[in-house]
Phi, psi and omega in degrees: 000344182294339180265008182293135176213124179303329182292340182264355181292147177303131178084003182296336182272358180280145178290157178294159180293157178290143180252358177205162181301141176275098190235136174291127181304328179296325177291327183290326185300324183269355188268343185207159178218114182277125183268165183292339180273006177092350178274167185234126172277112182264117179276104184283355177266001180285164180297319180298312181298320180292326177294317178294327179296324177297321178293319181300321182291344179268353182278152178300146179290142175268143182259107181260006184290141175287151178296154179300157185298333181266012181290132177237117180299144177284126179301138180236152175263152180304137180292138178239125180251116180282340181270125179262127188249155166269112185244125175255133178249112183262125184224127171242128179149201183270180177301324178296333176283326183284321190304316179299329181284337174297314178298319178296316180299318178297321179295319178295324178298322181296340177265009173093004180277151172270124186242128177243124175266117180253108183205193185293149183303327185296342182261013183302309182295322179301317181289313183293327177294342177265010176064038176241153178286137183245140173225125183281134177249000182083189181083148181244109182298329179296317179291324177297316180294321178297321178296319182290325177293319180288330181234076186292338179271186179276342180252128183298152176287157180300318181298326177297319178296318182293326183280356179077016182290333180297316180298316180296322179292322178298321179296318179295317180297319178300320178297317181290323177299314179296320179296321178295322178293314180297328179297339181276338191227345185276155175295163175299129183298334183265311186263348184064017177290129182300149180210128169226124186293136171264341180201154180238134168243135185207156169266150187307321182294351177287341170061321184287342190312307186292327180288319177296317180296320179294318182295323183267348182067041183236163181292150176231133176236115179271135179225147179211158180267012172218155182300130182220349183267134182306131179208157174271351187291323182202158182284169175302140184302337181265001190256133167255120186271131178233125181199145173249347186237334183276100186271341182279105183298321181298317178294318179300318178300315181299316182297324184301328181290321179296319180294314181294322179299316181296317179297324180299311180295319182286323184279331183257359185295000000 
């Protein structure tokens, strides 16, 4: 093991996988229009939307049918996990974003797992009062919420650019990204008990989740309190669909998630 070097590992010279659609900016300009209320008018007749529609048509069909009236669920016994894991839960957002994960963390604890909540410093007492391990990632949720109120859409307002808020937000995001990574590998700040994450649970705005999981080679489970996963059942919650030619509603719904995802990365980067 003394000769181990990550640079010599098979595939170490390969670039990381893409984290967002590879889209020509010119195609993006005609595909969407961000409104002042934070919603997005998605033009389904644009080149980008039609390209995503081709991908959608190649995906397996989702089954939305209700079970038959005579369906009887098979009784199940509670799942028992003999393997006890170190689980870090990464959360960026308000108290309302943190609270559902507190309940999840307590449930995981009852099964014998060690659970660490990695979130903003202001929620330290809230987490510890729930008998969960806390790790600070930095960032100020009040400032994040103020920024979102001032910039309800995915693209910042002109005044925000002029006031230099983008630079300040980038500094805060960098701090949180570093904090999320340290939450995976650093000792407990209070007890100094060693900790290395075996799995990550995170909400999408924490952003570092997929990179930390890739670096450590561990599972990642994304959770959110609003629909965020691509589906044909309904459009993205922030999307208003506009089309004169795309008649397949299911495909249009699927496409809306790709457009919003690309805007999210470009607007919040």
